[in-house]
C-alpha positions as a Markdown table, in Angstrom:
| # | Residue | x | y | z |
|---|---|---|---|---|
| 1 | Met | -162.4 | 63.5 | -105.4 |
| 2 | Ala | -162.2 | 67.2 | -104.6 |
| 3 | Met | -165.1 | 68.6 | -102.5 |
| 4 | Pro | -167.0 | 71.5 | -104.1 |
| 5 | Lys | -166.1 | 74.9 | -102.6 |
| 6 | Ala | -169.7 | 75.4 | -101.5 |
| 7 | Leu | -169.6 | 72.3 | -99.4 |
| 8 | Leu | -166.2 | 73.2 | -98.0 |
| 9 | Ala | -167.6 | 76.6 | -97.0 |
| 10 | Leu | -170.6 | 75.0 | -95.4 |
| 11 | Gly | -168.5 | 72.6 | -93.4 |
| 12 | Ala | -166.3 | 75.4 | -92.1 |
| 13 | Ala | -169.3 | 77.4 | -91.1 |
| 14 | Val | -170.8 | 74.5 | -89.1 |
| 15 | Gly | -167.5 | 73.9 | -87.4 |
| 16 | Leu | -167.3 | 77.6 | -86.5 |
| 17 | Val | -170.8 | 77.5 | -85.0 |
| 18 | Leu | -170.0 | 74.4 | -82.9 |
| 19 | Thr | -166.8 | 76.0 | -81.6 |
| 20 | Ala | -168.5 | 79.3 | -80.8 |
| 21 | Ser | -171.2 | 77.5 | -78.8 |
| 22 | Gly | -168.6 | 75.8 | -76.6 |
| 23 | Cys | -168.5 | 72.4 | -78.0 |
| 24 | Ser | -167.7 | 70.3 | -81.1 |
| 25 | Ser | -168.5 | 66.8 | -82.2 |
| 26 | Ser | -167.4 | 64.2 | -84.7 |
| 27 | Pro | -168.3 | 60.5 | -85.3 |
| 28 | Ser | -166.0 | 57.9 | -83.6 |
| 29 | Ala | -164.9 | 54.6 | -85.0 |
| 30 | Ser | -167.5 | 52.9 | -82.9 |
| 31 | Gly | -170.3 | 55.1 | -84.4 |
| 32 | Ser | -171.0 | 57.2 | -81.3 |
| 33 | Asp | -170.3 | 60.9 | -81.4 |
| 34 | Gln | -167.1 | 62.2 | -79.9 |
| 35 | Val | -167.9 | 65.5 | -78.2 |
| 36 | Thr | -165.4 | 68.1 | -77.1 |
| 37 | Leu | -166.7 | 70.6 | -74.5 |
| 38 | Arg | -165.1 | 73.8 | -73.3 |
| 39 | Trp | -165.2 | 74.3 | -69.6 |
| 40 | Ala | -164.4 | 77.7 | -68.1 |
| 41 | Met | -163.5 | 78.4 | -64.4 |
| 42 | Ser | -161.6 | 81.0 | -62.5 |
| 43 | Ala | -158.1 | 80.0 | -61.3 |
| 44 | Asp | -155.4 | 82.1 | -59.6 |
| 45 | Ser | -152.6 | 79.6 | -59.4 |
| 46 | Gln | -151.2 | 76.7 | -61.3 |
| 47 | Ala | -152.2 | 74.5 | -58.4 |
| 48 | Glu | -155.8 | 75.3 | -59.0 |
| 49 | Val | -155.5 | 74.8 | -62.7 |
| 50 | Asp | -154.0 | 71.3 | -62.1 |
| 51 | Val | -157.0 | 70.4 | -60.0 |
| 52 | Trp | -159.5 | 71.4 | -62.6 |
| 53 | Lys | -157.6 | 69.6 | -65.4 |
| 54 | His | -157.5 | 66.5 | -63.3 |
| 55 | Leu | -161.3 | 66.6 | -63.0 |
| 56 | Ala | -161.6 | 67.1 | -66.8 |
| 57 | Asp | -159.5 | 64.0 | -67.2 |
| 58 | Met | -161.9 | 62.1 | -64.9 |
| 59 | Val | -164.8 | 63.0 | -67.2 |
| 60 | His | -163.1 | 61.4 | -70.2 |
| 61 | Glu | -162.1 | 58.3 | -68.2 |
| 62 | Lys | -165.8 | 57.8 | -67.2 |
| 63 | Asn | -167.2 | 58.9 | -70.6 |
| 64 | Pro | -164.7 | 58.1 | -73.3 |
| 65 | Asn | -166.8 | 59.9 | -75.9 |
| 66 | Ile | -166.5 | 63.2 | -74.0 |
| 67 | Thr | -163.4 | 65.4 | -73.9 |
| 68 | Val | -163.3 | 68.5 | -71.7 |
| 69 | Asn | -160.9 | 71.3 | -72.5 |
| 70 | Phe | -160.4 | 73.5 | -69.5 |
| 71 | Glu | -160.0 | 77.2 | -69.8 |
| 72 | Ser | -158.9 | 79.3 | -66.8 |
| 73 | Thr | -159.2 | 83.0 | -66.1 |
| 74 | Ala | -158.2 | 85.0 | -63.0 |
| 75 | Phe | -161.1 | 85.4 | -60.6 |
| 76 | Gln | -161.0 | 89.2 | -60.9 |
| 77 | Ser | -161.8 | 89.2 | -64.6 |
| 78 | Tyr | -163.7 | 85.8 | -64.9 |
| 79 | Tyr | -167.2 | 87.1 | -64.8 |
| 80 | Asp | -166.5 | 90.1 | -67.0 |
| 81 | Lys | -165.1 | 87.6 | -69.5 |
| 82 | Leu | -168.3 | 85.5 | -69.3 |
| 83 | Asn | -170.4 | 88.5 | -70.3 |
| 84 | Thr | -168.0 | 89.3 | -73.1 |
| 85 | Gln | -168.2 | 85.8 | -74.4 |
| 86 | Ala | -172.0 | 85.8 | -74.2 |
| 87 | Ala | -172.1 | 89.0 | -76.3 |
| 88 | Ser | -169.9 | 87.4 | -78.9 |
| 89 | Asn | -171.6 | 84.0 | -78.8 |
| 90 | Thr | -168.5 | 82.3 | -77.7 |
| 91 | Leu | -169.6 | 81.0 | -74.3 |
| 92 | Pro | -168.0 | 77.7 | -73.2 |
| 93 | Cys | -170.5 | 74.8 | -72.7 |
| 94 | Ile | -169.7 | 74.5 | -69.0 |
| 95 | Ala | -168.9 | 77.3 | -66.7 |
| 96 | Gly | -168.3 | 78.0 | -63.0 |
| 97 | Leu | -170.9 | 80.1 | -61.2 |
| 98 | Gln | -170.4 | 81.6 | -57.7 |
| 99 | Ala | -173.6 | 82.1 | -55.7 |
| 100 | Gln | -172.8 | 85.9 | -55.3 |
| 101 | Arg | -172.8 | 86.3 | -59.1 |
| 102 | Val | -176.2 | 84.7 | -59.8 |
| 103 | Pro | -178.0 | 88.1 | -59.9 |
| 104 | Asp | -175.4 | 89.3 | -62.5 |
| 105 | Val | -174.8 | 86.3 | -64.8 |
| 106 | Gly | -177.5 | 83.8 | -63.9 |
| 107 | Lys | -179.2 | 84.6 | -67.2 |
| 108 | Leu | -176.3 | 82.9 | -69.0 |
| 109 | Phe | -177.1 | 79.5 | -67.6 |
| 110 | Lys | -179.7 | 76.8 | -68.3 |
| 111 | Asp | -182.0 | 75.2 | -65.7 |
| 112 | Leu | -180.3 | 71.9 | -64.7 |
| 113 | Lys | -183.5 | 70.3 | -63.3 |
| 114 | Pro | -184.6 | 68.8 | -66.6 |
| 115 | Leu | -181.2 | 67.2 | -67.0 |
| 116 | Tyr | -180.5 | 65.9 | -63.5 |
| 117 | Glu | -184.1 | 64.7 | -62.9 |
| 118 | Lys | -183.5 | 62.1 | -65.6 |
| 119 | Asp | -180.3 | 61.0 | -64.0 |
| 120 | Thr | -181.1 | 58.3 | -61.4 |
| 121 | Ser | -177.5 | 58.3 | -60.1 |
| 122 | Phe | -177.7 | 61.9 | -59.0 |
| 123 | Ser | -179.5 | 63.5 | -56.0 |
| 124 | Leu | -179.3 | 67.2 | -55.1 |
| 125 | Ser | -180.0 | 66.3 | -51.5 |
| 126 | Asn | -176.4 | 65.0 | -51.2 |
| 127 | Tyr | -175.3 | 68.6 | -51.3 |
| 128 | Glu | -175.5 | 71.3 | -48.7 |
| 129 | Glu | -178.9 | 73.0 | -49.0 |
| 130 | Ser | -177.7 | 76.5 | -48.3 |
| 131 | Ile | -175.4 | 76.6 | -51.3 |
| 132 | Thr | -177.8 | 74.8 | -53.7 |
| 133 | Lys | -180.3 | 77.5 | -52.9 |
| 134 | Gly | -177.7 | 80.1 | -53.5 |
| 135 | Leu | -177.1 | 78.7 | -57.0 |
| 136 | Ser | -180.8 | 78.9 | -57.9 |
| 137 | Gln | -182.9 | 81.7 | -59.3 |
| 138 | Asn | -186.6 | 82.0 | -59.8 |
| 139 | Gly | -187.1 | 78.2 | -59.2 |
| 140 | Lys | -184.3 | 77.3 | -61.6 |
| 141 | Gln | -181.2 | 75.3 | -60.5 |
| 142 | Leu | -178.5 | 77.1 | -62.5 |
| 143 | Ala | -175.5 | 75.2 | -61.1 |
| 144 | Val | -174.7 | 72.3 | -58.8 |
| 145 | Pro | -172.1 | 73.2 | -56.1 |
| 146 | Tyr | -168.7 | 71.7 | -55.7 |
| 147 | Asp | -167.8 | 73.8 | -52.6 |
| 148 | Leu | -169.0 | 76.2 | -50.0 |
| 149 | Gly | -167.6 | 77.8 | -46.9 |
| 150 | Pro | -167.6 | 80.7 | -44.6 |
| 151 | Tyr | -164.9 | 83.4 | -44.9 |
| 152 | Val | -162.5 | 82.8 | -42.0 |
| 153 | Leu | -159.3 | 84.4 | -40.7 |
| 154 | Tyr | -156.0 | 82.9 | -42.0 |
| 155 | Tyr | -153.0 | 83.4 | -39.8 |
| 156 | Asn | -149.3 | 82.7 | -40.0 |
| 157 | Lys | -148.6 | 80.5 | -36.9 |
| 158 | Asn | -144.9 | 81.0 | -37.2 |
| 159 | Met | -145.2 | 84.7 | -36.8 |
| 160 | Phe | -147.5 | 84.3 | -33.8 |
| 161 | Asp | -145.1 | 81.8 | -32.2 |
| 162 | Ala | -142.0 | 84.1 | -32.8 |
| 163 | Ala | -143.8 | 87.0 | -31.2 |
| 164 | Gly | -144.9 | 84.9 | -28.2 |
| 165 | Ile | -148.6 | 85.5 | -28.9 |
| 166 | Pro | -151.2 | 82.7 | -28.4 |
| 167 | Ala | -152.8 | 81.6 | -31.7 |
| 168 | Pro | -156.3 | 83.0 | -32.3 |
| 169 | Lys | -159.2 | 80.8 | -31.3 |
| 170 | Pro | -162.9 | 80.9 | -32.3 |
| 171 | Gly | -164.6 | 83.7 | -30.4 |
| 172 | Trp | -161.5 | 85.8 | -29.9 |
| 173 | Thr | -162.3 | 89.4 | -29.3 |
| 174 | Lys | -161.7 | 92.7 | -31.2 |
| 175 | Asp | -159.3 | 93.8 | -28.5 |
| 176 | Glu | -157.4 | 90.5 | -28.6 |
| 177 | Phe | -157.2 | 90.9 | -32.4 |
| 178 | Leu | -155.9 | 94.5 | -32.2 |
| 179 | Ala | -153.3 | 93.6 | -29.6 |
| 180 | Ala | -152.0 | 90.7 | -31.7 |
| 181 | Ala | -152.0 | 92.8 | -34.9 |
| 182 | Lys | -149.9 | 95.5 | -33.1 |
| 183 | Ala | -147.5 | 93.0 | -31.6 |
| 184 | Leu | -147.0 | 91.4 | -35.0 |
| 185 | Thr | -146.4 | 94.7 | -36.9 |
| 186 | Lys | -142.6 | 95.2 | -36.9 |
| 187 | Asp | -139.5 | 94.9 | -39.0 |
| 188 | Gly | -141.4 | 95.8 | -42.1 |
| 189 | Lys | -144.1 | 93.2 | -41.6 |
| 190 | Tyr | -147.7 | 93.8 | -40.7 |
| 191 | Gly | -150.2 | 92.1 | -38.4 |
| 192 | Tyr | -153.0 | 92.2 | -41.0 |
| 193 | Val | -153.8 | 92.9 | -44.6 |
| 194 | Ala | -157.0 | 93.7 | -46.5 |
| 195 | Asp | -158.3 | 95.6 | -49.5 |
| 196 | Gly | -161.7 | 97.1 | -50.5 |
| 197 | Thr | -163.4 | 94.0 | -51.9 |
| 198 | Pro | -166.6 | 93.3 | -50.0 |
| 199 | Asp | -165.4 | 89.9 | -48.7 |
| 200 | Met | -162.6 | 91.6 | -46.8 |
| 201 | Trp | -164.8 | 94.0 | -44.7 |
| 202 | Leu | -168.4 | 92.9 | -44.7 |
| 203 | Pro | -167.8 | 90.4 | -41.8 |
| 204 | Tyr | -166.9 | 93.4 | -39.7 |
| 205 | Val | -170.2 | 95.2 | -40.7 |
| 206 | Leu | -172.2 | 92.1 | -39.8 |
| 207 | Ser | -170.3 | 91.5 | -36.5 |
| 208 | Ile | -171.2 | 95.0 | -35.3 |
| 209 | Gly | -174.9 | 94.4 | -36.1 |
| 210 | Gly | -175.0 | 96.1 | -39.5 |
| 211 | Asp | -176.1 | 95.2 | -43.0 |
| 212 | Tyr | -175.2 | 96.1 | -46.6 |
| 213 | Leu | -178.5 | 95.5 | -48.4 |
| 214 | Lys | -181.9 | 97.2 | -48.1 |
| 215 | Asp | -185.0 | 96.0 | -50.0 |
| 216 | Gly | -182.7 | 93.8 | -52.2 |
| 217 | Lys | -180.4 | 96.7 | -53.2 |
| 218 | Pro | -176.9 | 97.8 | -52.0 |
| 219 | Asp | -177.0 | 100.0 | -48.9 |
| 220 | Leu | -173.4 | 101.0 | -48.4 |
| 221 | Thr | -173.9 | 104.3 | -46.7 |
| 222 | Asn | -175.8 | 103.4 | -43.6 |
| 223 | Asp | -174.0 | 104.2 | -40.4 |
| 224 | Lys | -173.2 | 100.5 | -39.5 |
| 225 | Ala | -171.8 | 99.8 | -43.0 |
| 226 | Val | -169.6 | 102.9 | -42.8 |
| 227 | Glu | -168.5 | 101.9 | -39.3 |
| 228 | Gly | -167.4 | 98.4 | -40.3 |
| 229 | Phe | -165.6 | 99.6 | -43.4 |
| 230 | Ser | -163.9 | 102.4 | -41.4 |
| 231 | Phe | -162.7 | 99.8 | -38.9 |
| 232 | Val | -160.9 | 97.9 | -41.6 |
| 233 | Thr | -159.5 | 100.9 | -43.4 |
| 234 | Gly | -158.5 | 102.3 | -40.0 |
| 235 | Leu | -156.2 | 99.3 | -39.5 |
| 236 | Ala | -154.0 | 101.0 | -42.1 |
| 237 | Thr | -154.6 | 104.7 | -41.5 |
| 238 | Lys | -155.1 | 104.8 | -37.7 |
| 239 | Glu | -153.7 | 101.7 | -36.1 |
| 240 | Lys | -150.9 | 101.3 | -38.6 |
| 241 | Val | -151.1 | 97.5 | -38.4 |
| 242 | Ala | -152.0 | 97.0 | -42.1 |
| 243 | Pro | -150.3 | 98.3 | -45.3 |
| 244 | Ala | -151.9 | 100.8 | -47.6 |
| 245 | Val | -153.4 | 99.2 | -50.7 |
| 246 | Pro | -151.4 | 99.7 | -53.9 |
| 247 | Ala | -152.9 | 102.2 | -56.3 |
| 248 | Thr | -153.3 | 99.5 | -59.0 |
| 249 | Gly | -155.8 | 97.6 | -56.9 |
| 250 | Thr | -154.0 | 94.4 | -57.8 |
| 251 | Ser | -156.2 | 91.2 | -57.7 |
| 252 | Asn | -155.5 | 88.9 | -54.8 |
| 253 | Trp | -153.0 | 91.3 | -53.4 |
| 254 | Pro | -153.9 | 90.6 | -49.7 |
| 255 | Ala | -153.5 | 86.8 | -50.3 |
| 256 | Asp | -150.1 | 87.5 | -51.9 |
| 257 | Gln | -149.0 | 89.6 | -49.0 |
| 258 | Phe | -150.0 | 86.8 | -46.6 |
| 259 | Arg | -148.3 | 84.1 | -48.6 |
| 260 | Asn | -145.1 | 86.1 | -49.0 |
| 261 | Gly | -144.9 | 86.4 | -45.2 |
| 262 | Asn | -145.5 | 90.2 | -45.3 |
| 263 | Ala | -148.7 | 90.1 | -43.2 |
| 264 | Ala | -149.7 | 87.7 | -40.4 |
| 265 | Met | -153.5 | 87.6 | -41.0 |
| 266 | Tyr | -156.1 | 88.1 | -43.6 |
| 267 | Ile | -159.6 | 87.0 | -44.5 |
| 268 | Asp | -160.4 | 84.3 | -47.1 |
| 269 | Gly | -162.4 | 81.2 | -47.8 |
| 270 | Pro | -161.5 | 77.5 | -47.4 |
| 271 | Trp | -161.1 | 77.2 | -51.1 |
| 272 | Gln | -157.8 | 79.1 | -50.9 |
| 273 | Leu | -156.2 | 76.5 | -48.7 |
| 274 | Ile | -154.5 | 74.7 | -51.6 |
| 275 | Asn | -152.8 | 77.9 | -52.7 |
| 276 | Ala | -151.8 | 78.9 | -49.2 |
| 277 | Lys | -150.3 | 75.5 | -48.2 |
| 278 | Lys | -148.4 | 74.9 | -51.5 |
| 279 | Ser | -146.9 | 78.3 | -51.8 |
| 280 | Val | -145.7 | 79.2 | -48.2 |
| 281 | Asp | -142.9 | 78.1 | -46.0 |
| 282 | Phe | -144.8 | 78.6 | -42.7 |
| 283 | Thr | -147.6 | 76.9 | -40.9 |
| 284 | Val | -151.1 | 78.1 | -41.8 |
| 285 | Gly | -153.8 | 78.3 | -39.2 |
| 286 | Leu | -157.5 | 79.2 | -39.4 |
| 287 | Ala | -159.7 | 81.1 | -36.9 |
| 288 | Thr | -162.9 | 83.1 | -36.9 |
| 289 | Val | -163.2 | 86.8 | -37.6 |
| 290 | Pro | -162.8 | 88.7 | -34.2 |
| 291 | Ala | -166.0 | 89.1 | -32.2 |
| 292 | Phe | -167.4 | 92.6 | -31.4 |
| 293 | Asp | -169.3 | 92.6 | -28.1 |
| 294 | Gly | -169.4 | 88.8 | -28.2 |
| 295 | Lys | -170.6 | 88.6 | -31.8 |
| 296 | Ser | -168.7 | 87.2 | -34.8 |
| 297 | Val | -170.6 | 87.0 | -38.0 |
| 298 | Thr | -169.0 | 86.2 | -41.4 |
| 299 | Thr | -170.2 | 85.8 | -44.9 |
| 300 | Met | -170.2 | 82.6 | -46.9 |
| 301 | Ser | -169.7 | 81.7 | -50.5 |
| 302 | Gly | -169.7 | 78.7 | -52.8 |
| 303 | Thr | -169.4 | 77.9 | -56.4 |
| 304 | Gly | -170.9 | 75.3 | -58.7 |
| 305 | Phe | -170.9 | 74.4 | -62.4 |
| 306 | Gly | -173.7 | 74.8 | -64.9 |
| 307 | Val | -174.5 | 74.5 | -68.5 |
| 308 | Thr | -174.6 | 77.7 | -70.5 |
| 309 | Ser | -177.5 | 78.9 | -72.5 |
| 310 | Thr | -175.8 | 78.4 | -75.9 |
| 311 | Cys | -174.5 | 74.9 | -75.3 |
| 312 | Asp | -175.5 | 72.5 | -78.1 |
| 313 | His | -174.6 | 69.4 | -76.2 |
| 314 | Gln | -176.6 | 69.8 | -72.9 |
| 315 | Glu | -176.8 | 66.0 | -72.2 |
| 316 | Glu | -173.1 | 65.5 | -72.6 |
| 317 | Ala | -172.4 | 68.7 | -70.6 |
| 318 | Trp | -174.5 | 67.4 | -67.7 |
| 319 | Lys | -172.7 | 64.1 | -67.8 |
| 320 | Ala | -169.4 | 66.0 | -67.5 |
| 321 | Ile | -170.7 | 68.1 | -64.6 |
| 322 | Ser | -172.1 | 65.1 | -62.8 |
| 323 | Val | -168.5 | 63.7 | -62.8 |
| 324 | Ile | -166.9 | 67.1 | -61.9 |
| 325 | Ile | -169.2 | 67.5 | -58.8 |
| 326 | Gly | -169.6 | 63.8 | -58.1 |
| 327 | Lys | -168.5 | 61.8 | -55.0 |
| 328 | Asp | -165.1 | 60.8 | -56.4 |
| 329 | Ala | -164.3 | 64.3 | -57.6 |
| 330 | Gln | -165.5 | 65.8 | -54.3 |
| 331 | Glu | -163.2 | 63.4 | -52.4 |
| 332 | Tyr | -160.3 | 64.4 | -54.7 |
| 333 | Ile | -161.0 | 68.1 | -54.1 |
| 334 | Ala | -161.1 | 67.4 | -50.3 |
| 335 | Lys | -157.8 | 65.6 | -50.4 |
| 336 | Ala | -156.3 | 68.4 | -52.5 |
| 337 | Gly | -157.5 | 71.1 | -50.1 |
| 338 | Arg | -159.1 | 73.0 | -53.0 |
| 339 | Gly | -162.3 | 73.7 | -51.2 |
| 340 | Phe | -164.7 | 72.7 | -48.4 |
| 341 | Pro | -166.9 | 70.1 | -50.3 |
| 342 | Ala | -170.5 | 70.9 | -50.9 |
| 343 | Tyr | -171.0 | 67.1 | -51.0 |
| 344 | Ser | -171.8 | 66.4 | -47.4 |
| 345 | Asp | -170.2 | 63.0 | -47.1 |
| 346 | Ala | -166.8 | 64.4 | -48.3 |
| 347 | Gln | -166.5 | 67.1 | -45.6 |
| 348 | Gln | -165.0 | 65.0 | -42.9 |
| 349 | Leu | -162.3 | 63.9 | -45.3 |
| 350 | Trp | -161.5 | 67.5 | -46.0 |
| 351 | Tyr | -161.0 | 68.1 | -42.3 |
| 352 | Ser | -158.8 | 65.1 | -41.8 |
| 353 | Thr | -156.6 | 65.7 | -44.8 |
| 354 | Ala | -156.4 | 69.5 | -44.5 |
| 355 | Ser | -154.2 | 69.3 | -41.4 |
| 356 | Val | -154.6 | 72.9 | -40.6 |
| 357 | Asp | -154.6 | 74.3 | -37.0 |
| 358 | Gly | -158.1 | 75.2 | -35.9 |
| 359 | Ala | -159.7 | 74.5 | -39.3 |
| 360 | Lys | -162.6 | 72.4 | -38.0 |
| 361 | Glu | -163.2 | 74.6 | -35.0 |
| 362 | Ala | -163.1 | 77.8 | -37.0 |
| 363 | Ile | -165.4 | 76.6 | -39.8 |
| 364 | Asp | -167.9 | 74.9 | -37.4 |
| 365 | Ala | -168.0 | 78.1 | -35.3 |
| 366 | Ala | -168.4 | 80.4 | -38.3 |
| 367 | Leu | -171.2 | 78.3 | -39.8 |
| 368 | Lys | -173.2 | 78.7 | -36.7 |
| 369 | Thr | -173.7 | 82.4 | -37.2 |
| 370 | Val | -172.8 | 82.8 | -40.8 |
| 371 | Asn | -174.7 | 85.3 | -43.0 |
| 372 | Val | -175.8 | 83.7 | -46.3 |
| 373 | Tyr | -174.3 | 86.6 | -48.2 |
| 374 | Glu | -177.1 | 87.6 | -50.5 |
| 375 | Thr | -176.2 | 90.0 | -53.3 |
| 376 | Ala | -177.9 | 92.3 | -55.7 |
| 377 | Pro | -177.6 | 93.0 | -59.4 |
| 378 | Lys | -174.4 | 94.8 | -60.4 |
| 379 | Trp | -172.5 | 93.1 | -57.6 |
| 380 | Asn | -169.6 | 92.3 | -59.8 |
| 381 | Gln | -169.4 | 96.0 | -60.7 |
| 382 | Leu | -169.8 | 97.0 | -57.1 |
| 383 | Ser | -166.9 | 94.7 | -56.1 |
| 384 | Ala | -164.7 | 96.1 | -58.8 |
| 385 | Leu | -165.5 | 99.7 | -57.9 |
| 386 | Leu | -164.9 | 99.1 | -54.2 |
| 387 | Gln | -161.5 | 97.5 | -54.9 |
| 388 | Gln | -160.6 | 100.5 | -57.1 |
| 389 | Tyr | -161.8 | 103.4 | -54.9 |
| 390 | Ala | -161.0 | 101.9 | -51.5 |
| 391 | Val | -157.3 | 102.6 | -52.3 |
| 392 | Glu | -158.0 | 106.2 | -51.2 |
| 393 | Ala | -159.7 | 105.1 | -48.0 |
| 394 | Phe | -156.7 | 102.9 | -47.1 |
| 395 | Ser | -154.3 | 105.7 | -47.9 |
| 396 | Gly | -156.3 | 108.3 | -45.9 |
| 397 | Ser | -156.7 | 110.6 | -48.9 |
| 398 | Lys | -160.5 | 110.1 | -48.8 |
| 399 | Ser | -162.9 | 109.2 | -46.0 |
| 400 | Pro | -164.4 | 105.8 | -45.9 |
| 401 | Arg | -167.9 | 107.3 | -46.0 |
| 402 | Asp | -167.0 | 109.3 | -49.2 |
| 403 | Val | -165.7 | 106.1 | -50.9 |
| 404 | Leu | -168.8 | 104.1 | -50.1 |
| 405 | Ser | -171.0 | 107.0 | -51.2 |
| 406 | Gln | -169.1 | 107.2 | -54.5 |
| 407 | Val | -169.6 | 103.5 | -55.1 |
| 408 | Gln | -173.3 | 103.6 | -54.0 |
| 409 | Gln | -174.0 | 106.4 | -56.4 |
| 410 | Gln | -172.5 | 104.6 | -59.4 |
| 411 | Val | -174.2 | 101.2 | -58.8 |
| 412 | Ser | -177.5 | 103.0 | -58.3 |
| 413 | Gln | -177.5 | 104.7 | -61.7 |
């Protein structure tokens, strides 16, 4: 019998609402609802996408009534896309949340406490406290972490060996760093590479005793912040050991230059190890950011997964997340080298399987003095503006102070 047009229209409307809210459901043969959840996370390589899709499959294996469809976006545009989806009521049910982005997009996430407090198999105490706090806001736990880690120095061991330079060790000095960078800069290759994103230069501000926030707001124009930023841009304009940044401000350009063998060193987090190891033909090593007057301080980061505010299947979304950040998944991530696990008992496995020169020593040393990397509202905008305008500081067409002043002015409006 044909269905009346009014009922067909109603069914289509319901389906549209379910899809827009990041999930859909239908009855299964056994009578239990089959739920399909959208899961969004940043990914900058196929290797990362493969890891996340594997975790989505793990959810279905443990919960046959739940199917997770993974959606990837490049990190540079991921958080802008979340805001766009929120405005159009098309948020996925599950989304990744970096601790540094909580001030900007935390409002898009539900408090997980009511969900995990009913789950006797889950304990937040199994995860590193520093990053669980970083993923909370106003007493609400917006996400549970899968990784954390300090920003460390990646280096091309083959280039160091070919130049007859000792590999960097935790605690190595600014002078040792500069000497190595100069010796490695030859034949069209550079000793170092960076761009204007805060992660690339804030460790130098912190290591000289500076800061970048004041009263919870960005403070980019204080003398120490300018000095640290000037040191990094000066590696291109003054020391000539780093390339100028392309005018397009291409996302992940420093990482690409390192992986392509065009630069011997750059700063990144442990979560990039999978991309580095699978896409290079040289040996990767890790060390700390160089010390200034005996002091090396880096920033840290970490990411987790939460349930978005428009999700209609919160219970199922939590079940999926509990698998994605659970012990088995954390061990899988550790073995894949995707990130330094937030789940404490999986960290040693990461060290033993990473097989990267200096990894444990570098991360252990960095964590002893790490800055927790607090941020302020509009941090996503600030990061994008710094990447855009810093091109001029790296080319020498504008002073580092003027670039920081320009960004400070815009984010203060």
